[in-house]
KEVOVO-231790 format. One record per residue (C-alpha): x, y, z; residue number from 1. Coordinates in Angstrom, 2 decimals, m for minus. Layout:
# KEVOVO-231790
<px=X; py=Y; pz=Z; seq=NUM>
...
END
This chain:
# KEVOVO-231790
<px=10.18; py=290.03; pz=131.80; seq=1>
<px=11.85; py=293.84; pz=131.92; seq=2>
<px=13.06; py=295.43; pz=128.94; seq=3>
<px=15.87; py=298.00; pz=128.02; seq=4>
<px=16.17; py=299.97; pz=125.41; seq=5>
<px=18.89; py=298.15; pz=122.63; seq=6>
<px=21.98; py=301.06; pz=121.98; seq=7>
<px=20.28; py=304.11; pz=120.38; seq=8>
<px=18.36; py=301.94; pz=118.33; seq=9>
<px=14.51; py=302.88; pz=120.13; seq=10>
<px=14.39; py=298.93; pz=119.72; seq=11>
<px=12.93; py=297.31; pz=123.26; seq=12>
<px=14.25; py=294.04; pz=123.77; seq=13>
<px=13.76; py=291.70; pz=126.78; seq=14>
<px=16.25; py=291.65; pz=129.96; seq=15>
<px=17.25; py=288.24; pz=128.90; seq=16>
<px=17.37; py=287.14; pz=125.09; seq=17>
<px=17.21; py=283.57; pz=123.50; seq=18>
<px=20.46; py=282.62; pz=122.36; seq=19>
<px=20.23; py=279.11; pz=119.65; seq=20>
<px=23.49; py=278.04; pz=119.76; seq=21>
<px=22.32; py=274.69; pz=121.17; seq=22>
<px=19.55; py=274.27; pz=119.09; seq=23>
<px=20.83; py=271.69; pz=116.42; seq=24>
<px=23.67; py=268.96; pz=115.57; seq=25>
<px=25.48; py=271.05; pz=118.20; seq=26>
<px=23.08; py=270.23; pz=121.25; seq=27>
<px=19.62; py=269.69; pz=120.84; seq=28>
<px=18.83; py=267.33; pz=117.18; seq=29>
<px=14.90; py=267.39; pz=117.95; seq=30>
<px=13.62; py=269.76; pz=115.44; seq=31>
<px=9.76; py=269.42; pz=117.19; seq=32>
<px=11.78; py=270.29; pz=120.85; seq=33>
<px=13.88; py=272.92; pz=119.98; seq=34>
<px=10.29; py=274.75; pz=118.56; seq=35>
<px=8.69; py=274.56; pz=121.65; seq=36>
<px=11.72; py=275.91; pz=123.77; seq=37>
<px=11.31; py=278.61; pz=121.35; seq=38>
<px=7.98; py=279.00; pz=122.15; seq=39>
<px=8.50; py=278.47; pz=125.92; seq=40>
<px=10.83; py=281.76; pz=126.09; seq=41>
<px=8.31; py=284.16; pz=123.78; seq=42>
<px=5.25; py=283.01; pz=126.34; seq=43>
<px=7.64; py=283.70; pz=129.02; seq=44>
<px=8.10; py=287.60; pz=127.56; seq=45>
<px=11.70; py=287.00; pz=125.69; seq=46>
<px=11.32; py=289.16; pz=122.65; seq=47>
<px=14.83; py=289.01; pz=121.75; seq=48>
<px=15.95; py=285.71; pz=120.05; seq=49>
<px=19.84; py=285.40; pz=118.49; seq=50>
<px=21.42; py=282.94; pz=116.50; seq=51>
<px=24.23; py=283.02; pz=113.59; seq=52>
<px=25.09; py=280.92; pz=110.53; seq=53>
<px=27.83; py=278.93; pz=111.71; seq=54>
<px=25.16; py=277.47; pz=114.38; seq=55>
<px=25.19; py=273.87; pz=113.73; seq=56>
<px=25.96; py=274.99; pz=110.12; seq=57>
<px=22.49; py=276.83; pz=109.07; seq=58>
<px=20.43; py=274.21; pz=111.19; seq=59>
<px=19.91; py=276.25; pz=113.75; seq=60>
<px=18.76; py=279.38; pz=111.60; seq=61>
<px=16.10; py=276.94; pz=110.04; seq=62>
<px=14.89; py=276.11; pz=113.43; seq=63>
<px=14.46; py=279.46; pz=114.61; seq=64>
<px=12.75; py=279.98; pz=111.30; seq=65>
<px=10.08; py=277.44; pz=111.89; seq=66>
<px=9.85; py=278.29; pz=115.28; seq=67>
<px=9.06; py=282.09; pz=114.55; seq=68>
<px=6.95; py=281.61; pz=111.14; seq=69>
<px=3.60; py=282.57; pz=112.97; seq=70>
<px=5.38; py=285.06; pz=115.67; seq=71>
<px=7.78; py=286.91; pz=113.53; seq=72>
<px=5.99; py=290.62; pz=113.57; seq=73>
<px=6.85; py=290.42; pz=117.50; seq=74>
<px=10.51; py=289.04; pz=117.83; seq=75>
<px=13.94; py=291.28; pz=117.78; seq=76>
<px=15.73; py=288.82; pz=115.32; seq=77>
<px=19.76; py=288.51; pz=115.09; seq=78>
<px=21.89; py=286.49; pz=113.42; seq=79>
<px=26.08; py=286.90; pz=112.88; seq=80>
<px=27.97; py=285.75; pz=110.06; seq=81>
<px=31.60; py=285.67; pz=109.62; seq=82>
<px=33.15; py=282.02; pz=110.69; seq=83>
<px=33.51; py=279.69; pz=107.70; seq=84>
<px=30.60; py=278.02; pz=105.88; seq=85>
<px=32.57; py=275.67; pz=104.13; seq=86>
<px=36.19; py=275.18; pz=102.70; seq=87>
<px=36.32; py=277.92; pz=99.87; seq=88>
<px=38.36; py=281.00; pz=102.08; seq=89>
<px=35.63; py=283.37; pz=100.24; seq=90>
<px=32.86; py=281.72; pz=102.64; seq=91>
<px=33.73; py=283.83; pz=105.86; seq=92>
<px=34.89; py=286.84; pz=106.76; seq=93>
<px=33.51; py=290.21; pz=106.48; seq=94>
<px=34.25; py=291.27; pz=103.15; seq=95>
<px=31.52; py=293.01; pz=100.47; seq=96>
<px=31.88; py=289.58; pz=98.39; seq=97>
<px=30.93; py=287.18; pz=101.50; seq=98>
<px=28.34; py=289.68; pz=103.05; seq=99>
<px=26.16; py=289.73; pz=100.53; seq=100>
<px=25.72; py=286.39; pz=100.30; seq=101>
<px=25.84; py=285.35; pz=103.75; seq=102>
<px=22.93; py=287.67; pz=104.57; seq=103>
<px=20.86; py=286.26; pz=101.34; seq=104>
<px=21.54; py=282.97; pz=103.01; seq=105>
<px=20.36; py=283.61; pz=106.61; seq=106>
<px=17.16; py=284.95; pz=105.25; seq=107>
<px=16.71; py=282.20; pz=103.84; seq=108>
<px=17.22; py=279.58; pz=105.72; seq=109>
<px=15.32; py=282.06; pz=109.35; seq=110>
<px=12.44; py=282.04; pz=106.42; seq=111>
<px=12.14; py=286.25; pz=106.91; seq=112>
<px=12.54; py=289.00; pz=104.44; seq=113>
<px=14.58; py=291.09; pz=107.59; seq=114>
<px=16.90; py=290.94; pz=110.14; seq=115>
<px=16.44; py=293.59; pz=112.95; seq=116>
<px=20.17; py=292.86; pz=114.39; seq=117>
<px=23.40; py=291.50; pz=111.73; seq=118>
<px=26.48; py=291.36; pz=113.44; seq=119>
<px=30.03; py=290.35; pz=112.80; seq=120>
<px=31.01; py=287.45; pz=114.70; seq=121>
<px=35.15; py=288.34; pz=115.35; seq=122>
<px=36.88; py=290.74; pz=114.51; seq=123>
<px=38.26; py=290.22; pz=110.49; seq=124>
<px=42.18; py=291.15; pz=110.14; seq=125>
<px=41.68; py=290.77; pz=106.64; seq=126>
<px=39.25; py=293.08; pz=105.61; seq=127>
<px=39.59; py=297.05; pz=106.17; seq=128>
<px=36.27; py=297.89; pz=108.35; seq=129>
<px=35.20; py=300.79; pz=105.94; seq=130>
<px=34.37; py=298.02; pz=103.49; seq=131>
<px=32.53; py=295.92; pz=106.17; seq=132>
<px=30.51; py=298.85; pz=107.47; seq=133>
<px=30.03; py=300.06; pz=103.26; seq=134>
<px=28.15; py=296.73; pz=102.61; seq=135>
<px=26.24; py=296.49; pz=106.03; seq=136>
<px=25.15; py=300.15; pz=105.65; seq=137>
<px=23.77; py=299.03; pz=102.10; seq=138>
<px=21.94; py=296.12; pz=103.65; seq=139>
<px=20.44; py=298.98; pz=106.11; seq=140>
<px=19.19; py=301.35; pz=103.69; seq=141>
<px=17.72; py=298.31; pz=101.32; seq=142>
<px=15.39; py=297.03; pz=104.51; seq=143>
<px=17.05; py=293.61; pz=105.01; seq=144>
<px=18.66; py=294.41; pz=108.05; seq=145>
<px=17.61; py=297.29; pz=110.79; seq=146>
<px=20.62; py=297.67; pz=112.99; seq=147>
<px=24.26; py=296.14; pz=112.81; seq=148>
<px=26.44; py=295.24; pz=115.82; seq=149>
<px=29.55; py=293.21; pz=116.70; seq=150>
<px=30.69; py=290.23; pz=118.48; seq=151>
<px=33.90; py=289.95; pz=120.87; seq=152>
<px=35.61; py=293.30; pz=119.70; seq=153>
<px=37.99; py=294.65; pz=121.64; seq=154>
<px=37.19; py=298.12; pz=122.71; seq=155>
<px=39.98; py=299.85; pz=119.88; seq=156>
<px=38.08; py=297.87; pz=117.26; seq=157>
<px=34.96; py=299.61; pz=118.63; seq=158>
<px=36.25; py=303.03; pz=118.69; seq=159>
<px=37.84; py=302.63; pz=114.73; seq=160>
<px=34.81; py=301.57; pz=113.54; seq=161>
<px=32.43; py=304.34; pz=115.09; seq=162>
<px=35.42; py=306.86; pz=113.68; seq=163>
<px=35.41; py=305.12; pz=110.18; seq=164>
<px=31.12; py=305.44; pz=110.45; seq=165>
<px=31.36; py=308.83; pz=111.06; seq=166>
<px=33.85; py=310.03; pz=108.86; seq=167>
<px=32.83; py=307.71; pz=105.89; seq=168>
<px=29.29; py=308.31; pz=106.27; seq=169>
<px=28.08; py=304.83; pz=107.00; seq=170>
<px=25.93; py=303.23; pz=109.54; seq=171>
<px=27.37; py=303.13; pz=112.97; seq=172>
<px=27.50; py=299.72; pz=115.37; seq=173>
<px=24.75; py=299.90; pz=117.82; seq=174>
<px=25.70; py=296.65; pz=119.59; seq=175>
<px=28.22; py=294.48; pz=120.83; seq=176>
<px=28.40; py=290.86; pz=121.85; seq=177>
<px=31.23; py=289.98; pz=124.32; seq=178>
<px=31.61; py=286.68; pz=126.80; seq=179>
<px=30.80; py=287.93; pz=130.25; seq=180>
<px=30.44; py=285.86; pz=133.76; seq=181>
<px=31.43; py=286.00; pz=137.03; seq=182>
<px=34.99; py=283.70; pz=135.90; seq=183>
<px=35.42; py=285.94; pz=132.65; seq=184>
<px=35.67; py=289.91; pz=133.65; seq=185>
<px=38.21; py=291.15; pz=131.31; seq=186>
<px=35.42; py=293.41; pz=129.61; seq=187>
<px=35.15; py=295.51; pz=132.51; seq=188>
<px=38.27; py=297.26; pz=131.70; seq=189>
<px=37.69; py=298.59; pz=128.79; seq=190>
<px=34.73; py=297.32; pz=126.44; seq=191>
<px=31.92; py=297.69; pz=128.75; seq=192>
<px=33.07; py=301.25; pz=129.50; seq=193>
<px=33.37; py=302.05; pz=125.50; seq=194>
<px=30.09; py=300.73; pz=125.31; seq=195>
<px=28.68; py=303.18; pz=127.98; seq=196>
<px=30.07; py=306.27; pz=126.57; seq=197>
<px=29.43; py=305.48; pz=123.26; seq=198>
<px=25.53; py=304.59; pz=123.45; seq=199>
<px=26.17; py=300.66; pz=122.56; seq=200>
<px=23.96; py=298.16; pz=123.18; seq=201>
<px=25.40; py=295.21; pz=125.12; seq=202>
<px=24.47; py=291.69; pz=124.45; seq=203>
<px=26.75; py=289.61; pz=126.92; seq=204>
<px=26.80; py=286.13; pz=125.96; seq=205>
<px=28.62; py=283.21; pz=128.35; seq=206>
<px=27.04; py=283.93; pz=131.47; seq=207>
<px=27.44; py=280.11; pz=132.85; seq=208>
<px=30.43; py=280.17; pz=131.01; seq=209>
<px=30.58; py=277.20; pz=129.25; seq=210>
<px=28.90; py=275.32; pz=131.93; seq=211>
<px=31.30; py=275.89; pz=134.69; seq=212>
<px=29.07; py=278.64; pz=136.49; seq=213>
<px=25.68; py=275.47; pz=135.90; seq=214>
<px=25.92; py=273.75; pz=138.98; seq=215>
<px=26.39; py=270.58; pz=137.36; seq=216>
<px=29.14; py=268.24; pz=137.05; seq=217>
<px=31.48; py=269.60; pz=134.19; seq=218>
<px=31.58; py=266.68; pz=132.78; seq=219>
<px=28.09; py=267.08; pz=131.54; seq=220>
<px=28.88; py=269.93; pz=129.81; seq=221>
<px=28.22; py=269.60; pz=126.22; seq=222>
<px=31.36; py=271.72; pz=125.83; seq=223>
<px=33.98; py=269.78; pz=127.68; seq=224>
<px=34.49; py=266.99; pz=124.91; seq=225>
<px=34.51; py=270.13; pz=122.36; seq=226>
<px=36.80; py=272.38; pz=124.30; seq=227>
<px=38.87; py=269.98; pz=126.50; seq=228>
<px=41.43; py=272.70; pz=127.48; seq=229>
<px=38.95; py=274.44; pz=128.80; seq=230>
<px=37.65; py=271.97; pz=131.08; seq=231>
<px=41.75; py=270.16; pz=132.06; seq=232>
<px=41.94; py=270.68; pz=135.72; seq=233>
<px=45.43; py=269.93; pz=135.59; seq=234>
<px=46.20; py=273.59; pz=133.88; seq=235>
<px=46.25; py=276.14; pz=136.04; seq=236>
<px=43.96; py=278.54; pz=134.97; seq=237>
<px=41.20; py=276.01; pz=135.14; seq=238>
<px=42.77; py=275.17; pz=138.21; seq=239>
<px=41.91; py=278.37; pz=139.49; seq=240>
<px=38.09; py=278.65; pz=137.93; seq=241>
<px=37.28; py=275.36; pz=139.90; seq=242>
<px=38.77; py=277.17; pz=143.25; seq=243>
<px=36.40; py=280.07; pz=142.22; seq=244>
<px=33.47; py=278.22; pz=141.58; seq=245>
<px=33.57; py=276.37; pz=145.18; seq=246>
<px=33.92; py=279.93; pz=146.16; seq=247>
<px=31.28; py=281.43; pz=144.06; seq=248>
<px=28.79; py=278.39; pz=145.16; seq=249>
<px=28.86; py=279.07; pz=149.16; seq=250>
<px=27.91; py=282.88; pz=148.02; seq=251>
<px=25.12; py=281.75; pz=146.29; seq=252>
<px=24.25; py=279.21; pz=149.12; seq=253>
<px=24.34; py=282.02; pz=151.77; seq=254>
<px=21.88; py=284.13; pz=149.16; seq=255>
<px=19.47; py=281.90; pz=149.23; seq=256>
<px=20.36; py=281.44; pz=144.88; seq=257>
<px=20.98; py=278.66; pz=142.73; seq=258>
<px=24.92; py=279.35; pz=141.04; seq=259>
<px=23.20; py=279.94; pz=137.83; seq=260>
<px=20.85; py=282.37; pz=138.86; seq=261>
<px=23.34; py=284.53; pz=140.71; seq=262>
<px=25.57; py=283.82; pz=137.58; seq=263>
<px=22.81; py=285.87; pz=135.22; seq=264>
<px=22.06; py=288.49; pz=138.28; seq=265>
<px=25.74; py=289.26; pz=138.41; seq=266>
<px=25.88; py=290.03; pz=134.50; seq=267>
<px=22.55; py=291.78; pz=134.06; seq=268>
<px=23.85; py=294.10; pz=137.57; seq=269>
<px=25.85; py=295.64; pz=135.27; seq=270>
<px=24.65; py=299.21; pz=134.04; seq=271>
<px=26.13; py=298.56; pz=130.58; seq=272>
<px=24.80; py=295.41; pz=129.91; seq=273>
<px=21.37; py=295.71; pz=127.94; seq=274>
<px=20.39; py=292.01; pz=127.55; seq=275>
<px=21.82; py=288.60; pz=128.92; seq=276>
<px=21.95; py=286.01; pz=126.14; seq=277>
<px=20.70; py=282.57; pz=127.69; seq=278>
<px=21.42; py=279.64; pz=125.91; seq=279>
<px=19.55; py=276.69; pz=127.28; seq=280>
<px=19.28; py=272.89; pz=125.32; seq=281>
<px=16.19; py=271.56; pz=126.84; seq=282>
<px=13.22; py=272.76; pz=128.32; seq=283>
<px=14.05; py=272.47; pz=131.83; seq=284>
<px=17.32; py=273.72; pz=131.48; seq=285>
<px=15.06; py=277.07; pz=130.30; seq=286>
<px=12.63; py=277.12; pz=132.77; seq=287>
<px=15.21; py=277.20; pz=135.37; seq=288>
<px=16.78; py=280.05; pz=134.13; seq=289>
<px=13.41; py=282.12; pz=133.79; seq=290>
<px=12.65; py=281.34; pz=137.20; seq=291>
<px=15.80; py=283.46; pz=138.14; seq=292>
<px=15.08; py=286.55; pz=135.50; seq=293>
<px=14.11; py=289.05; pz=138.41; seq=294>
<px=16.50; py=288.58; pz=140.86; seq=295>
<px=18.77; py=291.11; pz=142.19; seq=296>
<px=22.06; py=291.12; pz=143.96; seq=297>
<px=22.65; py=293.22; pz=147.10; seq=298>
<px=25.99; py=294.83; pz=147.19; seq=299>
<px=27.15; py=292.74; pz=149.71; seq=300>
<px=27.06; py=290.06; pz=147.22; seq=301>
<px=28.63; py=291.42; pz=144.78; seq=302>
<px=31.05; py=293.14; pz=147.12; seq=303>
<px=31.96; py=289.06; pz=147.88; seq=304>
<px=31.79; py=288.27; pz=144.37; seq=305>
<px=34.94; py=290.89; pz=143.47; seq=306>
<px=36.60; py=289.50; pz=146.52; seq=307>
<px=36.72; py=286.20; pz=144.68; seq=308>
<px=37.05; py=287.16; pz=141.03; seq=309>
<px=38.47; py=291.15; pz=140.91; seq=310>
<px=36.88; py=293.30; pz=138.64; seq=311>
<px=38.60; py=293.17; pz=135.26; seq=312>
<px=39.69; py=289.49; pz=135.55; seq=313>
<px=40.00; py=286.85; pz=132.87; seq=314>
<px=40.79; py=283.76; pz=135.12; seq=315>
<px=41.27; py=281.94; pz=131.80; seq=316>
<px=42.26; py=284.33; pz=129.05; seq=317>
<px=40.98; py=281.66; pz=126.94; seq=318>
<px=37.57; py=282.52; pz=127.94; seq=319>
<px=37.52; py=285.63; pz=125.65; seq=320>
<px=37.50; py=283.66; pz=122.53; seq=321>
<px=39.38; py=286.06; pz=121.04; seq=322>
<px=42.89; py=286.48; pz=120.50; seq=323>
<px=44.41; py=289.35; pz=117.67; seq=324>
<px=46.86; py=287.84; pz=115.19; seq=325>
<px=49.35; py=289.90; pz=116.63; seq=326>
<px=49.30; py=287.56; pz=119.44; seq=327>
<px=47.74; py=284.20; pz=118.00; seq=328>
<px=50.09; py=284.50; pz=114.83; seq=329>
<px=53.78; py=283.88; pz=115.90; seq=330>
<px=54.72; py=284.93; pz=112.43; seq=331>
<px=54.05; py=288.50; pz=113.52; seq=332>
<px=55.61; py=288.43; pz=116.25; seq=333>
<px=59.34; py=287.86; pz=114.70; seq=334>
<px=61.57; py=289.51; pz=112.43; seq=335>
END
């Protein structure tokens, strides 16, 4: 497994990262099997494990904590905060009040005294970024967090956060974790160039586009039952995705690859990408993805992919997983 430096942190991370969203009630409920999965990934050379407090309501963090019990020093461990962790409105967001509580909860569940990377899971329009950076900077200076980052932030907010950090003396965000796949290429317009411009590490998620690029029957996807609108083939945007998947499957076949291997190699090929997060639910899924870890794509294959899904294109805008309030809240579009 090849490694790259994570932004400007000096931290060496594997080109594949293990995402733990499928560990726990949301995916694999067998804790012992999940622990074996984590160990298999580490034995294969993956040294970067990412989770979040919201994954299976904290259960994912607890499983990762068990799995890393005797291997913590060899692992770059990341978690995220922002999403609601209960009915109280103050148990979410990016305020100082919630950050100082959320990090302690994550550290307890992960059974560790520090996080190598702590990320804001989504932008928080209700909280001044100065407040968020101030709280996170205190965590870095206290030693509870080594570096901080964002997830699914638009380019303008990445730049605003950097501007704020420089002028207010805060620790800078060192990473961004955007959705990126052959079907969802919107981040190529501004997010990835911005990350390159400012030396920000990029940890992409969703290379298989929630199962669309898994090569399996979409109805078998664990996400299909939860996000029906993203799999309803009667919707034009999903029909476009289905047609693209058929064409991309031909590209994979002609190149002698499986569709998942084509998908992960495509994401890894972008020069802005530091590490590709894979989120297997089973050992078989993990082993299959690991088999493609060293695949590189020729220029003609990349050109064929571009012809099917042009650079910078999201076939379904919802695959970005973030709409700014100015768009999603009708009240902000009217007098």
